[in-house]
FITORFI-97908 format. One line per 2 residues: number of its first residue (from 1); for each residue y, z negated, x negated of N, C-alpha, C. Coordinates in steps of 0.001 Angstrom, whole numbers, plus 524288, in hexadecimal, padded with zeros to 5 digits. Atoms other than C-alpha are relative to their C-alpha. Layout:
// FITORFI-97908
NUM	Y,Z,X,Y,Z,X,Y,Z,X | ...
***
This chain:
// FITORFI-97908
1	800A5,80499,8033E,8DD46,C7960,55284,80299,7FB6A,802C4 | 7FDB3,80491,7FD70,8DF62,C6BCD,55848,804CA,7FE15,7FCFB
3	7FB13,801D6,80243,8ECAB,C659A,555C6,7FF00,7FC18,7FB95 | 80121,803FD,803F5,8E6E7,C5A23,54E28,7FE26,8028A,7FAEB
5	801F2,7FD48,8049E,8DFB8,C6346,544C0,8046B,80302,7FD56 | 7FB98,7FD14,8021B,8EBFE,C6B81,54323,803B5,7FC66,7FD05
7	7FC85,803CE,8028C,8F462,C5F95,53FEA,7FD88,7FE0F,7FAEE | 802BF,801D6,804A9,8EA2D,C5A96,53644,80030,8041B,7FBB5
9	7FFEC,7FBBA,803D3,8E986,C67D3,52F87,80574,800BF,7FDAF | 7FA9C,7FF41,801CA,8F84D,C6906,52EB6,801B4,7FB8D,7FC68
11	7FE5C,80486,80314,8FA29,C5B4A,52950,7FCB0,7FF1A,7FB27 | 80380,800F1,8046E,8EEC1,C5BAF,51FBD,8026F,801A7,7FACF
13	7FDC6,7FE17,804E8,8F5CF,C63B6,51572,80484,7FC99,7FE18 | 7FBC9,8036A,801F2,9026B,C5B96,514DD,7FDF9,7FAA5,7FE3A
15	80225,8051A,8018A,8FA69,C4EFC,5144B,7FD63,80071,7FAAE | 80291,7FF25,80507,8F24A,C546E,5090A,8040D,80098,7FBA7
17	7FBD2,7FF53,803DE,8FE9A,C58B5,501D7,802D3,7FAE1,7FEEE | 7FD5D,80512,800A0,904F9,C4B70,50438,7FCB6,7FC5C,7FCA3
19	80375,80356,80324,8F924,C4437,4FEB3,8000A,801AD,7FA48 | 7FFE1,7FE04,8055E,8F91E,C4CF9,4F2A2,80521,7FE88,7FD51
21	7FAEC,8016B,8022B,907AD,C4A67,4F0A7,80032,7FA36,7FEA0 | 8000F,805A5,80104,905F0,C3BA6,4F1B2,7FCB1,7FED3,7FB32
23	8035E,800D9,8048B,8FAAE,C3C03,4E7E9,802B8,801C2,7FB00 | 7FD3F,7FE0D,80498,902DC,C4424,4DE7D,8046D,7FC52,7FE83
25	7FBAC,80395,80111,90E77,C3AD5,4DFD4,7FE03,7FAEF,7FD96 | 8022C,804CD,8021D,905CE,C2F2E,4DD00,7FDCC,800E0,7FA8A
27	8020A,7FEBF,80524,9003E,C3614,4D124,7FA51,7FE87,7FF6E | 8056A,8013F,80125,8F302,C3528,4CB1D,7FF86,7FA35,7FEDF
29	8010A,80589,800DE,8ED00,C27AE,4CA6B,7FB9A,7FF51,7FC0C | 80401,80178,803C3,8E502,C2162,4BFAE,7FBF2,7FC8C,802AD
31	803E5,80385,7FDAF,8D8A7,C196B,4C222,8023C,7FA9D,80168 | 7FD96,80515,7FEE1,8E13F,C0D24,4C1C9,80363,80027,804E9
33	7FC87,7FF61,7FB85,8E943,C12A2,4CD16,8059D,8011F,7FE6F | 7FABB,7FEE0,801E7,8F564,C145A,4C4A0,800D2,805E2,7FFA6
35	7FEFD,7FA69,8009D,8FC18,C2198,4C42B,7FF2D,801BC,7FA59 | 800BC,7FDD5,80538,8F8FD,C2A5D,4B896,80534,80005,7FD13
37	7FACF,7FFE1,80264,90787,C2C25,4B5FB,80232,7FA79,7FF9F | 7FDBF,8052B,800DB,90E13,C201C,4B03B,805E2,80066,800BD
39	7FA69,7FFD7,7FEB4,91B84,C1DE9,4B62E,80334,7FD3F,7FBCB | 7FC89,80229,803FF,92707,C1A95,4AD6B,800B8,7FA24,80046
41	7FF1B,805A0,7FF77,928CC,C0CF2,4B2FB,7FB08,7FCC2,7FF72 | 804F5,802D4,8005D,91A78,C097E,4B168,7FFB3,7FCDB,7FAF8
43	80073,80392,80471,917E6,BFDE7,4A87C,7FAC6,800BE,7FD40 | 804B0,7FF53,80327,90E2E,BFF49,49D62,7FFB2,7FB82,7FC1E
45	800C7,8048E,80357,90874,BF414,49596,7FCDD,80171,7FB27 | 802D3,7FF82,804F7,904A4,BF4BD,48754,7FE35,7FA85,7FE9C
47	8020A,80534,8012F,8FBAA,BE939,484D4,800DC,7FEB6,7FA43 | 7FEDE,801D3,80547,8FF6E,BE152,478DA,7FB66,7FCAB,7FE2C
49	804C4,80291,801D9,8F330,BDD7E,47159,800B0,7FD64,7FAB4 | 7FEE3,8023E,80524,8F99F,BD930,464A3,80549,7FD49,80033
51	7FB0F,802E5,8000D,90437,BCF19,4624F,8045E,802F5,7FD3C | 7FBFF,7FD04,802C8,90B33,BD8AC,45949,80299,80421,80370
53	7FDDC,7FC0E,7FC75,90E03,BE171,46516,8049A,7FE10,80340 | 7FBBC,8021F,7FCE2,91836,BD861,46B06,8024B,7FB34,7FD58
55	7FD76,804CB,801D4,921A9,BCD4C,46848,80165,7FCD4,804D5 | 7FF44,80324,7FB45,920A5,BC314,472F8,80531,7FD1C,7FFF0
57	7FB20,80300,80047,92C5B,BBB43,46E1E,804BA,80361,80152 | 7FBB7,7FC65,7FEDA,93523,BC740,46F3B,7FF22,802FF,8050D
59	8013F,7FD35,7FB30,92E49,BCCB6,47B2E,7FFD8,805E9,7FF56 | 80016,7FA5A,800ED,92C31,BDA06,474FF,7FA79,801F4,7FEDA
61	804C0,7FD39,80176,9212A,BE3B2,4739E,80163,8032B,7FB2A | 7FEF7,7FD1A,804CF,9204D,BE979,46600,7FDE6,80592,80078
63	8016E,7FA7B,7FF8D,91F2C,BF80C,463FF,7FA49,80107,7FEBB | 8057A,7FF31,80182,911A3,BF6AC,45DD3,7FC55,7FFF1,804B8
65	80343,8004B,7FB4C,90C4A,BF3A7,46B60,7FF4E,80553,80289 | 8001E,7FAF7,7FD51,90F2E,C017B,46FEB,7FE26,80491,7FCA1
67	801A9,7FBB9,80365,90ACC,C096E,46426,7FADB,8025C,801F1 | 804CF,7FD80,7FE1E,90038,C136B,46746,7FB45,7FE80,7FCB3
69	804F3,80105,802A8,8F20F,C1145,463BB,7FF0C,8041F,7FBD3 | 8015F,7FC3B,80418,8EDB9,C1781,45714,7FB5A,80350,801AE
71	804BB,7FD5E,7FE34,8E134,C1B40,45E0E,8012D,804D7,80348 | 7FF14,7FB97,7FC74,8E6C4,C23DA,468DB,805C4,80183,8009F
73	7FA76,7FE9D,7FFC6,8F58E,C2401,46706,802A9,7FE9F,8051E | 7FDCA,80198,7FAF6,8F816,C1D79,47437,800AE,7FA18,80013
75	7FF3C,80599,7FF38,8FCCA,C1027,478B3,7FE24,7FEA5,80579 | 8025B,8018E,7FB09,8F4E6,C09BB,48370,80386,7FC30,802EC
77	7FCFA,80376,7FC97,8FC44,C037A,48EC5,7FD43,7FFA8,8054A | 8021C,80094,7FABB,8F906,BFEBF,49C6D,80472,7FFD8,803EA
79	7FC20,7FFC7,7FBD0,9008D,C017A,4A8D8,7FFE0,7FAC5,802E3 | 7FFAC,8052D,7FD93,90571,BF4E0,4AEF4,804D0,7FFAE,80379
81	7FBBC,8003E,7FC34,90DA3,BF2B3,4BB06,803F1,7FBB1,7FED2 | 7FC4D,80418,80166,913DE,BE67E,4B561,7FE80,7FAA2,801ED
83	80179,80511,7FDD6,90F0C,BDB9F,4BE21,7FADA,8007C,802D5 | 7FF84,804BD,8032F,90730,BD38A,4BD9E,7FE54,8010A,7FA61
85	80141,7FF50,80586,90667,BD241,4AEE4,7FA3F,7FEDF,7FEF8 | 80585,80156,800C9,8F8D7,BCC3E,4AFFD,7FC80,804C8,80097
87	802FC,7FB29,7FF5C,8F3EE,BD983,4B492,7FFD1,80308,7FADF | 7FFC5,7FD4D,80502,8F84A,BDF38,4A796,7FC34,7FD94,7FC18
89	80384,8029B,803B6,8F0C3,BD50C,49FB5,7FA50,800E9,80190 | 8054D,7FECD,7FE37,8E4BA,BD783,4A814,7FE64,80571,7FE31
91	8010B,7FAAE,801D6,8E59C,BE607,4A4DC,7FEE6,7FFDE,7FA1F | 800A3,80044,805AE,8E712,BE2E5,49665,7FAD7,7FD9F,7FE6C
93	804F9,80284,80156,8DB8A,BD9A0,495E6,7FB66,80384,8015E | 80442,7FC97,7FE42,8D30D,BE32C,49D75,7FF6D,804BC,7FC6A
95	8003E,7FB18,802E1,8D697,BEF48,495A5,7FFBB,7FF64,7FA18 | 80019,800C4,805AA,8D851,BE9AC,487FF,7FB7A,7FC98,7FE41
97	8046E,8034B,80155,8CCC0,BE090,48893,801AE,7FA70,7FF00 | 7FED5,8058D,80081,8CC07,BD1E9,487FA,800D7,7FE21,7FA78
99	7FF8D,801BA,8056A,8CB96,BD14C,47918,80557,80125,7FD9D | 7FACA,7FEB0,801ED,8D94B,BD6F6,47767,803F0,7FC3E,8025C
101	7FBE3,8036D,7FE10,8E4AA,BCD86,47867,804A5,80353,801AB | 7FB57,7FD50,7FE16,8EFBD,BD2A1,480BD,80468,7FBFF,7FFFD
103	7FB93,80397,80071,8FC7F,BCC06,47D06,80435,8012B,8040C | 7FBFB,7FE79,7FC45,904FA,BD393,4865C,7FFDF,805D7,800D4
105	7FF86,7FA65,7FF17,909AE,BE108,48A19,805A6,801AA,7FF2F | 7FAE7,7FD87,80053,91504,BE9D3,48700,80073,803A9,804A2
107	7FF6C,7FCF4,7FB32,919D7,BEF8D,493D8,8046E,803F0,7FF57 | 7FC1F,7FBCD,80007,920DD,BFCA5,49403,7FF2F,8034A,804E4
109	800A8,7FC67,7FBA0,9232B,C06B3,49E8C,7FEA8,80568,7FDE2 | 80123,7FA9A,80187,91EA9,C14BC,49E50,8050E,802C6,7FE54
111	7FAF4,7FDB2,8017A,92D19,C1880,49DA7,80184,7FE74,7FA72 | 7FEF2,801BB,8055C,92E88,C105A,49136,7FCF3,80355,7FC1F
113	80361,7FCE7,8036C,9232F,C17C8,48B36,8021D,8058C,7FF89 | 7FE0C,7FA9E,80007,928AE,C24EB,48F13,80541,80071,7FD32
115	7FAF2,7FFC6,802B1,9363A,C217C,489F8,7FF51,7FF8A,7FA11 | 80131,80029,8059B,92FD9,C1EE8,47CB4,7FD73,8051F,7FE46
117	80230,7FACC,800F1,92B56,C2D30,47D72,7FA1B,7FFE5,7FF3D | 805AB,80052,7FFE7,91D3E,C2959,47FC5,7FE31,80131,8058B
119	80237,7FEF8,7FAD1,9142C,C2BFE,48B34,7FC3F,7FB9C,80160 | 803DB,803CC,7FE31,90BAB,C2332,4936B,7FCAD,802AE,80420
121	80379,7FD82,7FC3C,8FFBE,C27A6,49ADE,7FB91,7FC51,80171 | 80455,8032A,7FE0E,8F572,C2124,4A32C,7FB0F,80193,7FD1B
123	804D3,7FF02,802DD,8E862,C1FD8,49C52,7FBCB,7FC36,801D2 | 80431,80351,7FDEB,8DE2E,C1997,4A500,7FAC3,802A5,7FF05
125	80071,805A7,80022,8D446,C139B,4A339,801F6,7FDD5,7FAD3 | 80083,80405,7FBFE,8D688,C0860,4A1BA,8046C,8005F,803FD
127	7FBFC,7FFDB,7FBED,8DE59,C0631,4AE30,80558,7FE63,7FDE0 | 7FA84,8011A,80131,8ED39,C0645,4AC93,80198,80170,7FA6A
129	7FEE2,7FEC6,80577,8EC62,C0B3E,49E84,80353,804EE,7FF81 | 7FCC9,7FB6F,8014C,8F642,C14B9,498C6,800BD,8001C,7FA1B
131	7FEF7,7FF6C,80598,8F9DC,C19C7,48B52,80594,801DC,7FF1E | 7FB0D,7FDF1,801EE,906D0,C1B73,4847D,7FE75,80424,7FC03
133	80191,7FB90,80339,905AD,C28C7,47E21,804D2,802F1,7FE0D | 7FBBC,7FCAD,801E3,90DB8,C3306,4773E,802DB,7FDB6,7FB61
135	7FD91,80263,8049A,91054,C2AFA,46B1B,80141,80442,7FBFF | 7FE85,7FC10,803E3,9175F,C3298,4606A,7FBBF,800BB,7FBD3
137	803A2,7FEBA,80433,90EBA,C3968,45683,802DA,80369,7FC0A | 7FDAB,7FCDD,8041F,911B0,C4040,449D8,7FBD4,80127,7FBEE
139	8037D,7FED6,8045F,90AF0,C46A5,43E5F,8009A,7FBE7,7FBB6 | 7FEF6,80418,803D3,910EA,C3BAE,43668,7FEF7,7FAB1,80294
141	8016C,804F8,7FD84,90A53,C2EB9,439EF,80469,7FC00,8002B | 7FBB6,803CC,80016,91620,C269A,435EA,80421,8014B,80417
143	7FC2F,7FE56,7FC0C,91F1C,C2E95,43EAD,7FDF6,7FEB6,80576 | 80253,8011D,7FAE9,915C7,C2D1E,44A30,8003A,7FA23,8011C
145	7FFDB,805AF,7FF4D,914C2,C1E63,44818,80585,7FE16,8013C | 7FA97,8019D,7FF20,92384,C1CF5,4476F,801CD,8017D,8057E
147	7FE7A,7FE42,7FAC0,92570,C24D4,453F7,7FD34,7FCCA,8042F | 802DC,80347,7FC4B,91AD4,C1D0A,45AF1,8024D,7FA83,80033
149	7FDA2,8052F,8003A,92102,C105A,4566B,8051C,7FFE8,8031F | 7FB17,7FFBF,7FD10,92E2B,C1493,45C18,7FF00,8002A,805E2
151	8014E,7FFC8,7FA6D,92807,C17FD,46935,7FDF3,7FAB8,801DF | 8020C,80527,7FE94,920AB,C0B02,46950,80463,7FBEE,80042
153	7FB7D,80391,7FFDE,92D60,C03D1,4663E,80319,800BA,80504 | 7FD2D,7FEF9,7FB1C,933E0,C0A76,471D4,7FD30,7FD6E,80496
155	802F6,802A0,7FBD4,928F2,C0569,47A9F,8008C,7FA16,7FF9C | 7FFAE,805AD,800C1,92950,BF7C7,474BF,8054E,7FDDA,801B3
157	7FAC9,801BA,7FE69,93801,BF6DB,4771D,80077,7FF77,805E6 | 7FFC7,80017,7FA4A,935C7,BF962,48596,7FBDE,7FC6C,80269
159	80477,802F8,7FDF8,92977,BF125,486DE,80176,7FA73,80199 | 7FF93,8056B,7FE26,928E6,BE482,48E7A,7FB1C,7FD24,7FE12
161	8045F,8031D,801DA,9204B,BDA10,48837,7FE1E,7FC84,80477 | 8027A,80346,7FC08,916F4,BD3BB,491C9,7FB9B,7FD1A,7FD40
163	803E5,80310,802BE,90F3C,BC89E,48BB7,7FBB3,7FE34,803B7 | 8047B,801AD,7FCF0,901B4,BC529,49074,8000C,7FA06,80067
165	80022,805A7,7FF25,90127,BB7A0,49668,7FA6E,7FE25,7FF48 | 80550,801FE,80109,8F581,BB013,4914A,7FF27,7FADC,802B0
***
């Protein structure tokens, strides 16, 4: 066997293993190019579509903004790197439609969500979309609502209010 063929054969296996390791370290990717796993420091934006969801004068996001949907029991958020803010408003207009007014966004990290004993998972399409899941449930509706309200309050306390510039 020629030396070149021997070297190629010997090196082929380590190169293949190295590529597999790099792919595993990078993790699975979504169609948007973002990793499937949401890192703790990753910023997530909850679009504020109602004035009752925030207090601009106090600079706070109210807990009602984070409550889960009655339809599916999840809270929709979008992954956002932080800058530029205009990119966030473009995502909101594109994904929520032009007829919905976006007043701002409540920004939390995945770590904030997890510390409130909730989970966050990627849910594309649409691009960059994720859901806050794992909201408390109970056989007693009032107990479930109270537990969900407490978890939403924990998120609201950590949330940064980002107002949409018009």
